[in-house]
LORO-485488 format. One record per residue (C-alpha): x, y negated, z; residue number from 0. Coordinates in nm, 4 decimals. Each point is the difference from the previous one (the first is absolute). Layout:
X, Y, Z, NUM
...
END
This chain:
-6.2749, 0.2997, -5.0828, 0
0.2757, 0.2524, 0.0580, 1
-0.2435, 0.2949, 0.0226, 2
-0.1951, -0.1153, -0.3055, 3
0.3223, -0.0182, -0.2001, 4
0.1006, 0.3459, 0.1136, 5
-0.3420, 0.1320, -0.0989, 6
0.0333, -0.1422, -0.3524, 7
0.3452, 0.1500, -0.0292, 8
-0.1533, 0.3314, 0.1066, 9
-0.2448, -0.0113, -0.2888, 10
0.2915, -0.0552, -0.2355, 11
0.1863, 0.2866, 0.1635, 12
-0.2873, 0.2409, -0.0532, 13
-0.0447, -0.1195, -0.3561, 14
0.3647, 0.0749, -0.0668, 15
-0.0060, 0.3336, 0.1755, 16
-0.3270, 0.0866, -0.1717, 17
0.1720, -0.0264, -0.3355, 18
0.3192, 0.1735, 0.0952, 19
-0.0449, 0.2396, 0.2919, 20
-0.1268, 0.3562, 0.0105, 21
-0.2224, 0.0792, 0.2950, 22
-0.2743, 0.2308, 0.1155, 23
-0.2889, -0.1340, 0.2056, 24
-0.1279, 0.2114, 0.2811, 25
-0.3772, 0.0376, -0.0109, 26
-0.2520, 0.1721, 0.2258, 27
-0.1823, 0.3240, -0.0810, 28
-0.3683, 0.0391, 0.0910, 29
-0.1549, 0.3489, -0.0013, 30
-0.3621, 0.1030, 0.0506, 31
-0.0729, 0.3440, 0.1426, 32
-0.3187, 0.1513, -0.1355, 33
-0.1271, 0.2248, 0.2795, 34
0.0176, 0.0397, 0.3756, 35
-0.2050, -0.3123, 0.0606, 36
0.1962, -0.2055, -0.2512, 37
0.3018, -0.2184, 0.0706, 38
0.2400, -0.2441, -0.1629, 39
0.3699, 0.0127, 0.0839, 40
0.2895, -0.2287, -0.0926, 41
0.3696, 0.0625, -0.0589, 42
0.3102, -0.1912, -0.1038, 43
0.0892, 0.0890, -0.3584, 44
0.3237, 0.1665, 0.1114, 45
-0.1927, 0.2422, 0.2252, 46
0.1168, 0.3587, -0.0287, 47
-0.0652, 0.3270, 0.1802, 48
-0.2178, 0.0871, 0.2968, 49
-0.0521, -0.3436, 0.1531, 50
-0.2892, -0.1777, 0.1669, 51
-0.1806, -0.2761, -0.1912, 52
0.0578, -0.3656, 0.0830, 53
-0.3729, -0.0612, 0.0442, 54
-0.3087, 0.2204, -0.0089, 55
-0.3562, -0.1205, -0.0513, 56
-0.2160, 0.2758, 0.1461, 57
-0.3007, 0.0431, 0.2282, 58
-0.3762, -0.0385, 0.0118, 59
0.0073, -0.3790, -0.0198, 60
0.1783, 0.0109, -0.3366, 61
-0.2998, 0.1666, -0.1740, 62
0.2436, 0.2072, -0.2081, 63
-0.1724, 0.3387, -0.0255, 64
0.1815, 0.0801, -0.3243, 65
0.2337, -0.2276, -0.1905, 66
0.1364, 0.0669, -0.3470, 67
0.0965, -0.3149, -0.1915, 68
0.2168, -0.2678, 0.1541, 69
0.1422, -0.3349, -0.1039, 70
0.1488, -0.3072, 0.1683, 71
0.0665, -0.3648, -0.0721, 72
0.1787, -0.2666, 0.2027, 73
-0.2636, -0.0042, 0.2748, 74
-0.2206, 0.3096, -0.0087, 75
-0.0186, 0.3783, -0.0232, 76
-0.2849, 0.1243, -0.2222, 77
-0.1193, 0.3609, 0.0442, 78
-0.2588, 0.1852, -0.2095, 79
-0.2116, 0.2518, 0.1910, 80
-0.2019, 0.2377, -0.2179, 81
-0.1648, 0.1618, 0.3017, 82
-0.2014, -0.3092, 0.0949, 83
0.0131, -0.1875, -0.3336, 84
0.1909, -0.2970, 0.1328, 85
0.3050, -0.2211, -0.0327, 86
0.1600, -0.0627, 0.3374, 87
0.2359, -0.2955, 0.0453, 88
0.2556, -0.0513, 0.2799, 89
0.2637, -0.2651, 0.0701, 90
0.3395, 0.0951, -0.1399, 91
0.1444, 0.0472, 0.3487, 92
-0.2940, 0.2008, 0.1422, 93
0.0933, 0.2845, 0.2343, 94
-0.1898, 0.2428, 0.2198, 95
-0.3745, 0.0422, 0.0482, 96
-0.1057, -0.3345, -0.1465, 97
-0.3191, -0.1063, -0.1746, 98
0.0292, -0.1163, -0.3605, 99
-0.0229, -0.3718, -0.0706, 100
-0.2346, 0.0595, -0.2933, 101
-0.1958, 0.2911, -0.1475, 102
-0.1589, 0.0115, -0.3442, 103
-0.2893, 0.2455, 0.0317, 104
-0.3655, 0.0393, -0.0857, 105
-0.2445, 0.0693, -0.2815, 106
0.0794, -0.3218, -0.1863, 107
0.3696, 0.0858, -0.0359, 108
-0.0534, 0.2855, -0.2520, 109
0.2720, 0.1951, 0.1821, 110
-0.0471, 0.3761, -0.0220, 111
0.2984, 0.2148, 0.0840, 112
0.2721, -0.2661, -0.0271, 113
0.3362, 0.1797, -0.0029, 114
0.2351, -0.2737, -0.1160, 115
0.0579, -0.3731, 0.0300, 116
0.2179, -0.2739, -0.1472, 117
0.0207, -0.3710, 0.0712, 118
0.1479, -0.3023, -0.1726, 119
-0.0040, -0.3644, 0.1027, 120
-0.3741, -0.0421, -0.0592, 121
-0.1734, 0.3358, -0.0258, 122
-0.0493, 0.3445, 0.1541, 123
-0.0341, 0.2830, -0.2547, 124
-0.1702, 0.3206, 0.1202, 125
-0.0596, 0.3240, -0.1951, 126
-0.2969, 0.2143, 0.1099, 127
-0.0039, 0.3604, -0.1194, 128
-0.3574, 0.0969, 0.0921, 129
-0.1585, -0.2684, -0.2189, 130
0.2951, -0.0363, -0.2384, 131
0.0775, -0.3703, 0.0112, 132
0.2498, -0.2728, 0.0797, 133
-0.1388, -0.2692, 0.2293, 134
0.1749, -0.3371, 0.0280, 135
-0.0516, -0.2146, 0.3131, 136
0.1391, -0.3406, 0.0993, 137
0.3114, 0.0364, 0.2142, 138
-0.1859, -0.1385, 0.3046, 139
-0.3131, 0.2156, -0.0424, 140
-0.1685, 0.1260, 0.3159, 141
-0.3155, 0.1895, 0.0893, 142
-0.2772, 0.1299, -0.2245, 143
0.0903, -0.2036, -0.3090, 144
-0.0424, 0.0771, -0.3689, 145
0.3146, 0.0247, -0.2115, 146
0.0730, -0.2912, -0.2304, 147
0.0624, 0.2427, -0.2851, 148
-0.0620, 0.3723, -0.0532, 149
0.1475, 0.2153, -0.2765, 150
-0.2497, 0.2830, -0.0384, 151
-0.1857, 0.1937, -0.2682, 152
0.0409, 0.2585, -0.2750, 153
0.2219, -0.2205, -0.2170, 154
0.2627, -0.0342, 0.2741, 155
0.0982, 0.3700, -0.0111, 156
0.0251, -0.0074, 0.3792, 157
-0.0698, 0.3447, 0.1410, 158
0.1666, 0.0156, 0.3409, 159
0.2237, -0.3038, 0.0570, 160
0.2231, 0.0563, 0.2997, 161
0.2504, -0.2866, 0.0040, 162
0.0663, -0.3280, -0.1744, 163
0.2841, -0.2469, -0.0476, 164
0.0132, -0.3356, -0.1760, 165
0.2413, -0.2424, -0.1588, 166
-0.0629, -0.3451, -0.1443, 167
-0.1939, 0.1261, -0.3015, 168
-0.1257, 0.3537, 0.0633, 169
-0.1780, 0.2365, 0.2381, 170
0.1535, 0.3504, -0.0005, 171
-0.2244, 0.2819, 0.1257, 172
0.1023, 0.3546, 0.0937, 173
-0.2988, 0.2248, -0.0741, 174
0.0478, 0.3367, 0.1666, 175
-0.3139, 0.1569, -0.1470, 176
0.0951, -0.0361, -0.3657, 177
0.3812, -0.0018, 0.0419, 178
0.0526, -0.3422, -0.1482, 179
0.1329, -0.3508, 0.0546, 180
-0.2565, -0.2569, -0.1145, 181
0.0988, -0.3618, -0.0627, 182
-0.2383, -0.2990, -0.0013, 183
0.0576, -0.3756, -0.0367, 184
0.0419, -0.1676, 0.3380, 185
-0.3342, -0.1814, -0.0360, 186
-0.1985, 0.3026, -0.1253, 187
-0.3603, 0.0215, 0.1135, 188
-0.2967, 0.2255, -0.0698, 189
-0.0310, 0.2962, -0.2341, 190
0.3132, -0.0713, -0.2042, 191
0.2335, 0.2320, -0.1896, 192
0.3598, 0.0204, 0.1214, 193
0.2731, -0.1631, -0.2066, 194
0.2289, 0.3010, 0.0366, 195
-0.0245, 0.3539, 0.1368, 196
0.2897, 0.2336, 0.0755, 197
-0.1461, 0.3488, -0.0334, 198
0.0804, 0.3378, -0.1540, 199
0.2152, 0.3085, 0.0424, 200
0.3277, -0.1816, -0.0683, 201
-0.0524, -0.2410, 0.2909, 202
0.0496, 0.2700, 0.2647, 203
-0.2717, -0.1727, 0.2052, 204
-0.1505, 0.2414, 0.2498, 205
-0.2491, -0.1499, 0.2439, 206
0.1711, -0.3411, 0.0110, 207
-0.0922, -0.1532, 0.3339, 208
0.2588, -0.2739, 0.0494, 209
0.1209, -0.2777, -0.2286, 210
0.2435, -0.2917, 0.0228, 211
0.1368, -0.2397, -0.2590, 212
0.2938, -0.2343, -0.0332, 213
0.1084, -0.2204, -0.2883, 214
0.0973, 0.2856, -0.2309, 215
-0.1471, 0.3258, 0.1267, 216
-0.3098, 0.1835, 0.1227, 217
0.0675, 0.2499, 0.2810, 218
-0.2574, 0.2767, 0.0529, 219
-0.0298, 0.2461, 0.2904, 220
-0.1369, 0.3312, -0.1298, 221
-0.1705, 0.1809, 0.2868, 222
-0.0588, 0.3144, -0.2070, 223
0.3443, 0.0141, -0.1582, 224
0.1996, -0.1151, 0.3063, 225
0.1882, -0.2522, -0.2103, 226
0.0584, -0.3679, -0.0694, 227
-0.0381, -0.0933, -0.3657, 228
0.1440, -0.3263, -0.1335, 229
-0.1438, -0.1595, -0.3164, 230
0.0840, -0.3226, -0.1850, 231
-0.2248, -0.2844, 0.1121, 232
-0.1665, -0.0109, -0.3443, 233
-0.0441, 0.3784, -0.0394, 234
-0.3146, 0.1162, -0.1791, 235
-0.1455, 0.3297, -0.1154, 236
0.1395, 0.3517, 0.0249, 237
0.3590, -0.0955, 0.0850, 238
0.2605, 0.1771, 0.2109, 239
0.1347, -0.1813, 0.3045, 240
0.3427, -0.1568, -0.0459, 241
0.1057, 0.1529, 0.3292, 242
-0.1484, 0.2614, 0.2291, 243
0.1091, 0.0726, 0.3567, 244
-0.0971, 0.3625, 0.0501, 245
0.1430, 0.3252, 0.1381, 246
0.0976, 0.1795, 0.3183, 247
0.2783, -0.2438, 0.0899, 248
-0.2336, -0.3014, -0.0002, 249
-0.1982, 0.1087, 0.3080, 250
-0.3128, -0.1353, -0.1733, 251
-0.3056, 0.1913, 0.1175, 252
-0.3388, -0.1270, -0.1141, 253
0.0869, -0.3712, 0.0110, 254
-0.3073, -0.2210, 0.0397, 255
0.1704, -0.3384, 0.0079, 256
0.2896, -0.1754, -0.1707, 257
0.1516, -0.3451, 0.0473, 258
0.3057, -0.1768, -0.1389, 259
0.2257, -0.2926, 0.0738, 260
0.3057, -0.1281, -0.1857, 261
0.2175, 0.2976, 0.0873, 262
-0.2138, 0.2891, 0.1224, 263
-0.2962, 0.2267, -0.0718, 264
-0.2006, 0.1066, 0.3087, 265
-0.2259, 0.3077, -0.0116, 266
-0.2500, 0.1128, 0.2669, 267
-0.0274, 0.3802, 0.0032, 268
-0.3328, 0.1297, 0.1222, 269
0.0813, 0.3690, 0.0360, 270
0.3461, 0.0091, 0.1556, 271
-0.0763, -0.3159, 0.2014, 272
0.2933, -0.2176, -0.0961, 273
0.1087, -0.3139, -0.1815, 274
0.2759, 0.0342, -0.2596, 275
0.2107, -0.2915, -0.1243, 276
0.1737, 0.0197, -0.3394, 277
0.2185, -0.2450, -0.1928, 278
-0.2090, -0.2086, -0.2392, 279
0.1584, 0.1752, -0.3015, 280
-0.0318, 0.3559, 0.1361, 281
-0.0762, 0.2722, -0.2537, 282
-0.0319, 0.3781, -0.0004, 283
0.0412, 0.2490, 0.2817, 284
0.1872, -0.2323, 0.2355, 285
0.0074, -0.0131, 0.3786, 286
-0.1407, -0.3125, 0.1672, 287
0.2487, -0.2427, 0.1494, 288
-0.2024, -0.0093, 0.3205, 289
-0.2917, 0.1993, 0.1423, 290
-0.2160, -0.1010, 0.2957, 291
-0.1431, 0.3175, 0.1543, 292
-0.0362, 0.1884, 0.3267, 293
-0.2150, 0.0066, 0.3109, 294
0.1007, -0.3480, 0.1171, 295
-0.1318, -0.1620, -0.3186, 296
-0.3669, 0.0951, 0.0697, 297
-0.0276, 0.1037, -0.3663, 298
-0.1756, 0.3185, 0.1129, 299
-0.3163, -0.1921, -0.0890, 300
0.0910, 0.0057, -0.3707, 301
0.1527, -0.3173, -0.1473, 302
-0.2005, -0.1219, -0.2971, 303
0.0294, -0.3713, -0.0753, 304
0.3295, -0.1882, -0.0064, 305
0.0972, -0.3637, -0.0524, 306
0.3172, -0.2031, 0.0176, 307
-0.0242, -0.3558, 0.1237, 308
0.2193, -0.2287, -0.2091, 309
-0.1381, -0.2922, 0.1992, 310
0.1413, 0.1590, 0.3141, 311
0.3552, -0.0401, -0.1272, 312
0.0574, -0.3214, 0.1939, 313
-0.1056, 0.1700, 0.3218, 314
0.2628, 0.2665, -0.0613, 315
0.2974, -0.1707, -0.1569, 316
0.1579, -0.1013, 0.3274, 317
0.1127, 0.3633, 0.0250, 318
0.3515, -0.0453, -0.1364, 319
0.0434, 0.3714, -0.0668, 320
-0.2308, -0.0142, -0.3027, 321
-0.0330, -0.3716, -0.0717, 322
0.3021, -0.0332, -0.2264, 323
0.1247, 0.3404, -0.1111, 324
0.2451, -0.1572, -0.2409, 325
0.0594, -0.3169, -0.1934, 326
0.1067, -0.0089, -0.3593, 327
0.2383, -0.2852, 0.0614, 328
0.1915, 0.1264, 0.3033, 329
-0.0536, 0.3748, -0.0217, 330
-0.0995, 0.0718, 0.3607, 331
-0.2444, -0.1345, 0.2582, 332
0.2904, -0.0021, 0.2498, 333
0.1993, -0.2622, -0.1902, 334
0.0401, -0.3209, 0.2015, 335
-0.1770, -0.2105, -0.2614, 336
-0.3058, 0.2280, -0.0040, 337
-0.0187, 0.0109, 0.3793, 338
0.0107, -0.3799, 0.0044, 339
-0.2801, -0.0303, -0.2542, 340
-0.2113, 0.2559, 0.1840, 341
0.0360, -0.1831, 0.3302, 342
-0.0874, -0.3268, -0.1682, 343
-0.3145, 0.1590, -0.1458, 344
-0.1087, 0.1325, 0.3393, 345
0.0635, -0.3266, 0.1853, 346
-0.1207, -0.2635, -0.2443, 347
-0.2363, 0.1692, -0.2488, 348
-0.1876, 0.2712, 0.1873, 349
-0.0959, -0.2431, 0.2741, 350
-0.2417, -0.2036, -0.2110, 351
-0.2848, 0.0617, -0.2436, 352
0.1604, -0.1485, -0.3093, 353
0.3198, 0.1923, 0.0534, 354
-0.1856, 0.3301, 0.0486, 355
-0.1928, -0.0527, -0.3219, 356
0.3196, -0.0675, -0.1899, 357
0.1685, 0.3079, 0.1466, 358
-0.2921, 0.2251, -0.1018, 359
0.0095, -0.1316, -0.3553, 360
0.3741, 0.0521, -0.0061, 361
-0.0307, 0.3626, 0.1114, 362
-0.2716, 0.0635, -0.2556, 363
0.1654, -0.1396, -0.3121, 364
0.3770, 0.0017, 0.0444, 365
0.0990, 0.3726, -0.0040, 366
-0.0261, 0.0671, -0.3787, 367
0.2250, -0.2965, -0.0813, 368
0.2347, 0.0892, 0.2834, 369
0.0363, 0.3584, -0.1184, 370
0.1202, -0.1207, -0.3388, 371
0.2478, -0.2389, 0.1604, 372
0.1365, 0.2784, 0.2209, 373
0.0989, 0.2072, -0.3030, 374
0.2163, -0.2720, -0.1579, 375
0.3257, -0.0989, 0.1687, 376
0.0230, -0.3265, -0.1946, 377
-0.3439, -0.1021, 0.1242, 378
0.0890, 0.1038, 0.3541, 379
0.3109, -0.2181, -0.0075, 380
-0.1941, -0.2939, -0.1414, 381
-0.2642, 0.0493, 0.2688, 382
0.2546, -0.0099, 0.2813, 383
0.1409, -0.3234, -0.1422, 384
-0.3490, -0.1493, -0.0301, 385
-0.0955, 0.0989, 0.3543, 386
0.3258, -0.1185, 0.1603, 387
-0.1054, -0.3640, 0.0476, 388
-0.3354, 0.1100, 0.1437, 389
0.1665, 0.2375, 0.2454, 390
0.2548, -0.2663, 0.0914, 391
-0.2770, -0.2548, 0.0581, 392
-0.1798, 0.2343, 0.2392, 393
0.3198, 0.0837, 0.1821, 394
0.0989, -0.3675, 0.0303, 395
-0.3272, -0.2021, -0.0105, 396
0.1715, -0.3200, 0.1158, 397
0.2130, 0.0089, -0.3139, 398
-0.3177, 0.0355, -0.2086, 399
-0.1572, -0.3013, 0.1715, 400
0.3149, -0.2011, -0.0576, 401
0.0144, 0.0953, -0.3688, 402
-0.3658, -0.0935, -0.0472, 403
0.0538, -0.3378, 0.1688, 404
0.3052, -0.0683, -0.2130, 405
-0.1929, 0.0968, -0.3123, 406
-0.2905, -0.2227, 0.1011, 407
0.2296, -0.2964, 0.0646, 408
0.1704, 0.0620, -0.3328, 409
-0.3316, -0.0047, -0.1852, 410
-0.0991, -0.3276, 0.1674, 411
0.3357, -0.1631, -0.0850, 412
-0.0218, 0.1086, -0.3656, 413
-0.3547, -0.1308, -0.0359, 414
0.0953, -0.3382, 0.1518, 415
0.2957, -0.0371, -0.2349, 416
-0.2266, 0.0738, -0.2976, 417
-0.2427, -0.2665, 0.1179, 418
END
């Protein structure tokens, strides 16, 4: 009873903090290396400099001769290999010379030079550049299976699709052959015309190989122009990017892949064999905040695909260095109240499935609201007042139990008097 009550209080705590605290979740970076036998490496998102990867999937058993596109979900790593026309799938924690759990490969798959990959809850989306198409497979597909849907034909304007990303309503395709971003409805199938196409001299698109989207923006890695272009999510036609990360200071050098999370843009540089990390609002000729490069990284095999696992946040948030960078209410992650809440989260929420799910949702949706709260001192004061009873209840749980019992008795007495 006592633990269940504490757990419920924890949900209330996170709900309160979710509205009023500013935080940055610490994700995991996955990078595919195109040559040298092919490999997939992982890094914490605060990785910087010449450091060894956390894990490395490499070896003959992996069947990774060449790997370009890469994506992850809560359980699996999905790699697109254009050398053997396959999609290779590993457990999220795979390491070493391990065989894939599943492989989508064979004549029925329609795969021909797959360079990119994207997954959502139900589907795997794969662009093939040799028979310009987007194939869509069930998330649990395996073996020589036909795609459920295929976007292909003259009306599609697909010429050499290299990477794809999706949101709830749309499929966004980076086509490196015709320097364009082509957008289809999420359920598109067959020889269908795109709904929108970003193309033309003003776009600054130059062999766009990588693409990523968030709620408001489309991020494009230009291999030819060594740049990251950022367009509004509804951009269409011959339009200039709203922002462009480009120039000598950026360290960008033929980027093949791009990924984003709430706070950062990650770019995989093929030619200078590095990964650059920029603030999400970066623009112009700006230096990256962090760069992973050097002999220890094994990037000598040319990094190409990159993904950031938002579902891996829970596995990482016990690292207190980057779990709560700041809170809007208390101003610092070192404040006693924040330390107390963090310990409560680790002990009572991250130790069970329901709590982990709640924490992930909290990390995903709370930062925008929290950022607004952090800028307003009146809101910050009100937040501290609102959180005080929750903090006090965690610090003195016996008092909380007593108050709840007294309240319960009071309710019973009032009801009996009314009757």
